[in-house]
TILUM-216908 format. One record per residue (C-alpha): residue in one letter; z, x, y; chain. Coordinates in pm, 1 decimal. Layout:
residues N
  r        c3        c1        c2  c
  A         Z         X         Y  A
...
END
This chain:
residues 409
  r        c3        c1        c2  c
  X   30831.5     424.6   10765.6  A
  X   31062.6     395.1   11070.7  A
  X   30929.2     522.9   11402.7  A
  X   31183.2     649.0   11657.4  A
  X   30952.7     618.7   11959.9  A
  X   30849.2     308.3   12154.9  A
  X   30498.0     295.1   12007.9  A
  X   30400.1     281.1   11642.6  A
  X   30196.9     591.6   11556.5  A
  X   29833.0     539.6   11465.6  A
  X   29815.0     842.3   11237.2  A
  X   30086.2     690.5   11015.4  A
  X   29867.1     383.6   10965.8  A
  X   29566.2     601.3   10881.4  A
  X   29772.2     768.0   10608.1  A
  X   29730.2     446.8   10409.8  A
  X   29366.4     548.6   10355.9  A
  X   29492.8     853.9   10173.2  A
  X   29725.7     637.6    9966.2  A
  X   29435.4     409.3    9869.4  A
  X   29229.4     708.6    9759.3  A
  X   29511.4     842.3    9541.7  A
  X   29559.4     504.7    9374.1  A
  X   29198.3     394.7    9320.3  A
  X   28975.0     700.5    9340.1  A
  X   29164.9     979.3    9162.9  A
  X   29229.8    1036.2    8794.2  A
  X   29583.8     934.8    8698.5  A
  X   29651.4    1285.9    8566.4  A
  X   29585.8    1423.1    8917.7  A
  X   29834.6    1187.7    9083.0  A
  X   30174.5    1343.4    9175.1  A
  X   30411.2    1306.3    8882.1  A
  X   30678.8    1110.8    9071.1  A
  X   30438.9     819.6    9133.4  A
  X   30211.8     863.3    8831.1  A
  X   30374.5     594.7    8615.2  A
  X   30367.8     341.9    8899.8  A
  X   29998.4     412.1    8968.7  A
  X   29915.8     379.4    8599.2  A
  X   30100.4      47.7    8578.7  A
  X   29919.9     -83.4    8887.1  A
  X   29578.5      20.4    8757.1  A
  X   29642.4    -134.0    8414.8  A
  X   29761.2    -461.5    8571.0  A
  X   29450.8    -481.0    8790.2  A
  X   29217.5    -409.4    8498.6  A
  X   29392.2    -675.5    8289.5  A
  X   29346.2    -933.5    8564.3  A
  X   29719.7    -974.6    8623.5  A
  X   29689.0    -882.6    8994.5  A
  X   29446.3   -1045.9    9234.7  A
  X   29579.5    -924.3    9572.5  A
  X   29698.6    -577.8    9679.5  A
  X   29887.8    -540.4   10009.3  A
  X   29898.8    -222.0   10216.5  A
  X   30193.0    -244.5   10458.4  A
  X   30248.5     -25.9   10761.1  A
  X   30619.8     -83.6   10828.0  A
  X   30789.5      25.0   11153.0  A
  X   31058.5     -99.4   11391.2  A
  X   30841.1    -130.8   11704.8  A
  X   30675.4    -430.1   11869.5  A
  X   30333.6    -480.1   11714.2  A
  X   30163.2    -554.9   12045.2  A
  X   30245.5    -211.8   12187.5  A
  X   29948.4     -38.1   12028.2  A
  X   29641.7    -245.5   11930.7  A
  X   29483.2      70.0   11789.3  A
  X   29713.8      32.6   11490.4  A
  X   29544.7    -295.2   11399.0  A
  X   29202.6    -131.7   11428.5  A
  X   29317.3     142.8   11194.6  A
  X   29452.3    -113.3   10947.7  A
  X   29117.3    -294.0   10955.4  A
  X   28956.3      34.6   10857.3  A
  X   29209.6      78.9   10578.9  A
  X   29137.8    -271.8   10450.3  A
  X   28759.4    -221.4   10444.0  A
  X   28781.7     123.9   10283.8  A
  X   29041.2      18.8   10025.7  A
  X   28839.7    -293.4    9939.7  A
  X   28536.8     -78.1    9857.0  A
  X   28750.6     151.9    9641.8  A
  X   28921.9    -123.8    9445.1  A
  X   28596.4    -319.6    9398.2  A
  X   28434.5      -6.1    9255.8  A
  X   28741.6      52.6    9038.2  A
  X   28742.3    -302.9    8897.6  A
  X   28365.9    -348.9    8889.4  A
  X   28365.1    -673.2    9087.3  A
  X   28521.0    -839.3    9394.4  A
  X   28797.1   -1028.1    9210.8  A
  X   29080.5    -827.3    9372.2  A
  X   29149.1    -880.6    9741.0  A
  X   29289.6    -610.9    9971.2  A
  X   29514.1    -702.0   10265.5  A
  X   29632.0    -441.4   10519.2  A
  X   29926.2    -568.3   10720.6  A
  X   30132.6    -433.0   11008.5  A
  X   30499.6    -517.3   10961.6  A
  X   30681.2    -454.8   11287.2  A
  X   30947.1    -639.7   11487.4  A
  X   30731.6    -948.2   11537.8  A
  X   30650.7    -999.2   11171.9  A
  X   31001.5    -914.6   11052.0  A
  X   31153.0   -1164.1   11298.0  A
  X   30904.2   -1430.2   11188.0  A
  X   30987.5   -1374.7   10822.1  A
  X   31358.0   -1388.5   10897.4  A
  X   31323.7   -1715.3   11089.3  A
  X   31114.8   -1866.5   10811.5  A
  X   31379.5   -1773.8   10556.6  A
  X   31635.5   -1981.5   10744.7  A
  X   31437.5   -2301.8   10790.9  A
  X   31223.9   -2509.9   10561.2  A
  X   30939.9   -2594.4   10801.1  A
  X   30797.5   -2295.2   10984.9  A
  X   30477.8   -2465.8   11108.5  A
  X   30597.5   -2693.2   11388.6  A
  X   30283.6   -2795.9   11573.0  A
  X   30130.9   -3143.8   11575.2  A
  X   29840.8   -3205.0   11336.6  A
  X   29597.3   -3492.5   11305.4  A
  X   29552.5   -3571.6   10937.1  A
  X   29198.4   -3630.3   10812.0  A
  X   29255.1   -3899.0   10551.8  A
  X   29068.4   -4193.8   10400.3  A
  X   29224.0   -4449.3   10634.7  A
  X   29447.7   -4601.0   10367.8  A
  X   29825.8   -4552.2   10396.5  A
  X   30125.4   -4683.1   10203.4  A
  X   30463.8   -4633.9   10372.3  A
  X   30801.3   -4641.2   10197.9  A
  X   31126.4   -4634.5   10396.3  A
  X   31473.8   -4566.6   10255.9  A
  X   31810.8   -4496.0   10414.2  A
  X   31783.2   -4113.7   10411.2  A
  X   31409.0   -4066.1   10422.2  A
  X   31073.4   -4226.7   10483.9  A
  X   30734.5   -4140.8   10342.3  A
  X   30368.9   -4230.1   10370.0  A
  X   30122.5   -4190.4   10083.3  A
  X   29752.6   -4135.7   10145.1  A
  X   29450.4   -3927.1   10048.6  A
  X   29347.0   -3631.1   10264.5  A
  X   29009.1   -3467.0   10272.0  A
  X   28979.6   -3145.2   10074.1  A
  X   28805.1   -2977.9   10369.2  A
  X   29105.5   -3054.2   10594.2  A
  X   29348.9   -2910.0   10340.0  A
  X   29131.8   -2600.8   10296.1  A
  X   29118.7   -2537.8   10672.4  A
  X   29496.2   -2585.5   10688.8  A
  X   29550.7   -2315.8   10423.7  A
  X   29297.7   -2072.5   10573.8  A
  X   29467.2   -2112.6   10911.5  A
  X   29833.7   -2086.0   10811.4  A
  X   29815.5   -1921.2   10465.2  A
  X   30160.3   -1869.3   10306.2  A
  X   30340.0   -2015.8   10609.7  A
  X   30219.7   -2348.8   10477.2  A
  X   30458.5   -2304.4   10180.2  A
  X   30771.7   -2204.1   10372.4  A
  X   30974.3   -2476.0   10196.6  A
  X   30821.9   -2415.2    9853.4  A
  X   30993.1   -2202.7    9584.1  A
  X   30652.7   -2043.6    9515.9  A
  X   30352.6   -1935.5    9719.4  A
  X   29996.9   -1954.9    9589.5  A
  X   29982.6   -1733.0    9278.5  A
  X   29608.4   -1667.6    9285.6  A
  X   29355.8   -1712.2    9007.5  A
  X   29346.6   -1396.0    8795.0  A
  X   29114.3   -1336.2    8502.9  A
  X   29386.4   -1381.2    8242.4  A
  X   29672.0   -1552.6    8422.3  A
  X   29675.0   -1869.5    8633.9  A
  X   29392.8   -2030.7    8437.0  A
  X   29502.0   -2365.3    8580.4  A
  X   29416.0   -2243.1    8930.5  A
  X   29075.4   -2128.0    8806.4  A
  X   29028.6   -2475.5    8662.6  A
  X   29114.0   -2635.3    8998.3  A
  X   28857.6   -2414.5    9171.6  A
  X   28598.1   -2506.7    8909.3  A
  X   28661.6   -2877.3    8965.9  A
  X   28623.5   -2831.6    9343.2  A
  X   28292.0   -2652.5    9292.4  A
  X   28141.7   -2855.6    9007.8  A
  X   28311.1   -3199.2    9003.4  A
  X   28454.7   -3269.0    9350.8  A
  X   28408.7   -3642.9    9300.1  A
  X   28661.2   -3628.3    9012.3  A
  X   28928.1   -3425.9    9191.1  A
  X   29137.9   -3732.4    9274.7  A
  X   29148.2   -3836.6    8909.5  A
  X   29221.7   -3486.9    8776.9  A
  X   29493.3   -3377.3    9022.4  A
  X   29855.6   -3495.8    9038.0  A
  X   29864.2   -3465.0    9415.2  A
  X   30073.5   -3287.6    9678.1  A
  X   30408.6   -3344.4    9847.2  A
  X   30458.3   -3226.1   10204.7  A
  X   30778.5   -3221.0   10407.7  A
  X   30722.5   -3291.8   10779.7  A
  X   30946.9   -3316.2   11085.7  A
  X   30792.3   -3648.8   11182.2  A
  X   30480.5   -3859.2   11141.2  A
  X   30315.0   -4143.1   11332.3  A
  X   30094.8   -4417.2   11189.1  A
  X   29832.1   -4606.7   11383.1  A
  X   29560.5   -4817.5   11218.7  A
  X   29553.6   -4603.3   10906.5  A
  X   29551.6   -4277.7   11102.1  A
  X   29831.1   -4023.1   11057.2  A
  X   29963.9   -3759.3   11294.3  A
  X   30229.8   -3523.8   11159.2  A
  X   30460.5   -3289.8   11346.8  A
  X   30539.4   -2979.7   11146.8  A
  X   30446.5   -2938.0   10781.3  A
  X   30532.2   -2747.1   10464.1  A
  X   30382.3   -2822.9   10124.7  A
  X   30679.6   -2825.8    9885.4  A
  X   30479.9   -2919.9    9576.7  A
  X   30112.9   -2839.5    9529.6  A
  X   30091.1   -2479.8    9649.5  A
  X   29861.2   -2389.4    9359.1  A
  X   29623.5   -2679.4    9426.6  A
  X   29618.2   -2601.4    9798.7  A
  X   29565.1   -2228.9    9748.5  A
  X   29292.6   -2285.4    9488.9  A
  X   29107.8   -2520.2    9725.5  A
  X   29139.3   -2260.8   10002.3  A
  X   29014.0   -1985.4    9769.5  A
  X   28678.0   -2156.1    9715.6  A
  X   28417.8   -1982.9    9933.4  A
  X   28226.7   -2292.9   10038.8  A
  X   28269.6   -2662.7    9967.0  A
  X   27947.1   -2814.1    9833.3  A
  X   28086.3   -3163.2    9891.1  A
  X   28406.5   -3306.5   10034.4  A
  X   28660.6   -3482.5    9815.7  A
  X   28997.0   -3658.8    9833.8  A
  X   29337.4   -3516.2    9744.5  A
  X   29642.9   -3740.8    9682.2  A
  X   29933.6   -3652.5    9910.6  A
  X   30260.4   -3790.8   10041.2  A
  X   30431.9   -3690.6   10365.7  A
  X   30813.0   -3712.5   10369.6  A
  X   31046.5   -3713.2   10669.6  A
  X   31414.2   -3642.7   10600.8  A
  X   31691.7   -3519.7   10831.5  A
  X   31966.0   -3477.6   10572.7  A
  X   31975.8   -3108.6   10463.6  A
  X   32137.7   -3192.8   10127.4  A
  X   31874.9   -3454.5   10046.9  A
  X   31599.4   -3214.1   10156.2  A
  X   31721.9   -2954.7    9907.9  A
  X   31724.5   -3216.7    9632.5  A
  X   31372.8   -3331.0    9724.9  A
  X   31244.6   -2972.9    9702.3  A
  X   31433.7   -2902.7    9380.2  A
  X   31324.9   -3217.7    9198.4  A
  X   30963.5   -3179.2    9306.7  A
  X   30950.4   -2841.5    9132.7  A
  X   31103.2   -2922.7    8793.4  A
  X   30793.8   -3032.2    8604.0  A
  X   30767.7   -2923.4    8241.1  A
  X   30492.9   -2674.3    8171.0  A
  X   30198.0   -2822.4    7981.7  A
  X   30153.7   -2606.2    7672.2  A
  X   29830.2   -2580.1    7470.3  A
  X   30013.0   -2738.3    7175.2  A
  X   30096.0   -3043.9    7389.1  A
  X   29724.7   -3115.3    7431.0  A
  X   29666.7   -3086.3    7053.8  A
  X   29969.3   -3290.3    6946.7  A
  X   29762.2   -3609.0    6899.3  A
  X   29479.6   -3431.2    6717.2  A
  X   29408.0   -3600.7    6382.1  A
  X   29502.9   -3286.7    6189.2  A
  X   29845.4   -3263.2    6356.2  A
  X   29908.8   -3634.3    6303.3  A
  X   29817.5   -3593.9    5935.4  A
  X   30031.9   -3282.6    5887.1  A
  X   30335.3   -3440.5    6052.9  A
  X   30304.4   -3734.7    5816.1  A
  X   30261.7   -3513.1    5508.5  A
  X   30565.6   -3303.2    5601.4  A
  X   30783.5   -3612.4    5559.6  A
  X   30752.4   -3553.8    5182.3  A
  X   30994.0   -3265.0    5235.7  A
  X   31294.9   -3407.6    5425.0  A
  X   31463.5   -3065.8    5442.4  A
  X   31168.3   -2932.7    5646.4  A
  X   31050.5   -3024.1    5996.7  A
  X   30711.4   -2968.7    6163.0  A
  X   30646.4   -3114.6    6509.8  A
  X   30270.9   -3058.1    6513.3  A
  X   30292.6   -2954.9    6877.2  A
  X   30467.8   -3271.0    6991.9  A
  X   30784.0   -3230.4    7197.1  A
  X   31025.2   -3509.3    7113.2  A
  X   31393.9   -3579.8    7059.3  A
  X   31380.8   -3593.6    6677.9  A
  X   31701.7   -3464.3    6518.1  A
  X   31636.0   -3137.4    6335.3  A
  X   31992.4   -3056.5    6238.7  A
  X   32028.9   -2899.5    5892.6  A
  X   31650.5   -2875.1    5857.7  A
  X   31420.1   -2574.9    5838.0  A
  X   31202.5   -2588.6    6149.9  A
  X   30839.4   -2478.1    6121.0  A
  X   30751.0   -2360.7    6469.9  A
  X   30391.6   -2478.2    6541.8  A
  X   30294.3   -2152.9    6715.8  A
  X   30434.6   -1946.5    6429.3  A
  X   30252.1   -2169.2    6180.8  A
  X   29920.7   -2115.5    6359.4  A
  X   29987.6   -1744.3    6394.9  A
  X   30067.8   -1686.9    6027.4  A
  X   29772.1   -1896.9    5911.7  A
  X   29533.9   -1709.1    6141.0  A
  X   29672.7   -1373.3    6027.6  A
  X   29649.0   -1472.0    5659.0  A
  X   29293.7   -1609.9    5669.6  A
  X   29112.6   -1452.2    5964.8  A
  X   29249.0   -1168.8    6181.8  A
  X   29606.6   -1041.1    6193.0  A
  X   29550.3    -842.4    6516.4  A
  X   29420.4   -1145.3    6708.2  A
  X   29702.5   -1353.4    6562.3  A
  X   29961.9   -1103.5    6684.1  A
  X   29819.7   -1062.8    7037.0  A
  X   29699.0   -1417.4    7109.4  A
  X   29951.5   -1660.1    6963.3  A
  X   29906.1   -1929.3    7230.3  A
  X   29530.1   -1881.7    7245.0  A
  X   29497.5   -2005.7    6885.3  A
  X   29606.7   -2349.4    7005.9  A
  X   29404.4   -2326.5    7326.0  A
  X   29070.6   -2205.2    7186.8  A
  X   28867.9   -2477.1    7008.2  A
  X   28700.3   -2239.2    6764.4  A
  X   29017.4   -2054.3    6665.3  A
  X   29207.9   -2380.3    6633.0  A
  X   28948.4   -2550.0    6411.6  A
  X   28920.7   -2239.2    6191.5  A
  X   29270.7   -2299.5    6056.1  A
  X   29359.1   -2664.5    6125.8  A
  X   29099.5   -2844.9    5913.0  A
  X   29086.3   -3117.1    5648.6  A
  X   29127.3   -2846.9    5382.5  A
  X   29469.5   -2741.0    5513.6  A
  X   29760.4   -2888.9    5319.7  A
  X   30132.1   -2886.1    5384.1  A
  X   30207.3   -2685.3    5069.7  A
  X   29977.8   -2405.5    5187.0  A
  X   30151.7   -2399.8    5527.5  A
  X   30488.3   -2370.7    5351.8  A
  X   30359.0   -2080.8    5138.5  A
  X   30198.8   -1881.5    5424.8  A
  X   30485.3   -1950.4    5665.5  A
  X   30743.6   -1843.8    5406.9  A
  X   30542.0   -1529.6    5332.0  A
  X   30538.8   -1442.6    5700.0  A
  X   30913.8   -1498.1    5726.7  A
  X   30975.2   -1280.3    5419.9  A
  X   30765.8    -998.3    5568.5  A
  X   30953.8   -1023.2    5899.6  A
  X   31289.4   -1008.7    5720.5  A
  X   31176.5    -707.8    5516.0  A
  X   31066.3    -531.4    5836.7  A
  X   31409.1    -596.4    5988.1  A
  X   31569.5    -449.1    5676.0  A
  X   31349.1    -138.3    5703.3  A
  X   31438.5    -102.3    6072.5  A
  X   31807.9    -123.7    5980.7  A
  X   31769.9     145.2    5714.4  A
  X   31578.7     369.1    5953.8  A
  X   31845.9     320.2    6219.0  A
  X   32126.6     411.7    5977.7  A
  X   31933.8     716.6    5858.1  A
  X   31866.5     830.2    6215.0  A
  X   32232.0     781.1    6305.0  A
  X   32349.8     979.0    6000.0  A
  X   32099.2    1255.3    6064.0  A
  X   32209.7    1278.6    6428.0  A
  X   32570.1    1311.1    6313.6  A
  X   32464.9    1585.4    6069.7  A
  X   32283.3    1777.8    6344.6  A
  X   32586.7    1751.4    6570.9  A
  X   32809.0    1881.3    6290.6  A
  X   32578.4    2177.1    6229.1  A
  X   32567.3    2251.3    6601.0  A
  X   32948.9    2263.1    6612.8  A
  X   32963.7    2527.6    6337.3  A
  X   32970.0    2890.0    6439.3  A
  X   32706.1    3125.5    6305.7  A
  X   32966.7    3293.9    6079.9  A
  X   33083.2    2958.3    5939.0  A
  X   32728.2    2854.3    5864.2  A
  X   32645.7    3189.3    5701.1  A
  X   32967.2    3182.0    5496.2  A
  X   32892.4    2831.2    5378.0  A
  X   32538.9    2927.7    5288.5  A
  X   32663.1    3223.8    5074.2  A
  X   32897.3    2992.1    4884.8  A
END
């Protein structure tokens, strides 16, 4: 919404209350048709746990300080919408944020998009007093351990500005997605003393830092790797005990090197459920037994550089899926392919001492044959539909007299 006067209108902000009611309090069938599909998609995503934060923006081209009543109205929107969405979901897992986006915010976002470090103030780091410094030609860095409480306060104070140099902001901890972030929060709440051992640590880019007797003062900061850890720590309501988080602060004035630092700090391979099972005794056994059939290859969940040229590859996820569908539940197998490797019970139901390579070959081949037959059926149906469409077009092109004449013949 663009206002043409010098002051953003309060009534336009209050209209967001109406929008919230349409989205979360009305039946989808009652929603105007032009936005019905979007509302349905939003509601489904929230129910499935794919969305954990909903933003209501009041966008205008005025200075935000001109009318403080707008902020009061947005606070009302946030409270009212939070009640609606909590009632809709049945819990408080989805957060509502009402935000005024005027000249000030737009300018801030624009400035942040053109520089890596948007937080420029000086900060005293609360660490464990131990520091290792490494200095190279184009950069210097100090490695230490910061207190979890300090990192949490930093995130609560600056929020997404803390990740101005990061390719990703904090992605939240939904019911179905971002299980890793839920795991980080659980560690903070239940095993804070083990956080150092469980977490890979953070990397922060700073404009400068000073060291004095183990104490660190940084000027400017952006966390370029570790946004999920930081956000998850900040998302915990209260810390029952403090803990230490590994971190390194890097100073670099070469823009090209900075880009490479950011890029290379965000290229980690995703840890898949099959990776964690690759050394399970059943997978080790099956890999060994598959060597009896040199024309076949089964990795058992292990990612390696083994040559698989001219060999039939048995994809581990497809193997688990076909076995689960054959022996237990085809619907679960179809909808939860990765979960079979992740869930202990589902995994042990199919990968046991009684599972032999020959049975995998049989079930896997059966699954492939069914898939190929389905593709053949789809092809036949497509050709039939295409021919029938051509027939209908031909009939449509005939005049009534031609059709009647042909019928009499």
